[in-house]
C-alpha positions in Angstrom: 0.0 0.0 0.0 1.6 3.2 -1.1 1.2 6.6 0.7 -0.9 7.8 -2.2 -3.4 5.1 -1.7 -3.5 5.8 2.0 -4.3 9.5 1.5 -7.0 8.7 -1.1 -8.6 6.3 1.4 -8.4 8.9 4.1 -10.0 11.5 1.8 -12.9 9.1 0.9 -13.4 8.4 4.6 -13.6 12.2 5.3 -16.0 12.7 2.4 -18.2 9.9 3.8 -18.2 11.5 7.2 -19.2 14.9 5.8 -21.9 13.3 3.6 -23.4 11.5 6.6 -23.2 14.6 8.7 -24.9 16.7 6.0 -27.7 14.2 5.6 -28.2 14.0 9.3 -28.4 17.8 9.7 -30.6 18.1 6.7 -33.0 15.5 8.2 -33.0 17.3 11.5 -33.8 20.6 9.8 -36.6 19.2 7.6 -38.1 17.5 10.6 -38.1 20.7 12.7 -39.4 22.6 9.7 -42.3 20.2 9.2 -43.1 20.4 12.9 -43.1 24.2 12.7 -45.4 24.2 9.7 -47.7 21.8 11.4 -48.0 24.0 14.5 -48.5 27.1 12.3 -51.3 25.5 10.3 -53.0 24.4 13.6 -52.8 28.0 14.9 -54.3 29.5 11.8 -57.3 27.2 11.7 
């Protein structure tokens, strides 16, 4: 295993972590947004 391969694997690992984190935060935000919309629509009725 050459140093180049090692750095590429590390980069892919980092990208995977960022992707998972982005998806997780996006999911949290959309869930909170949906809850907010729900409460807002309940208030306006």
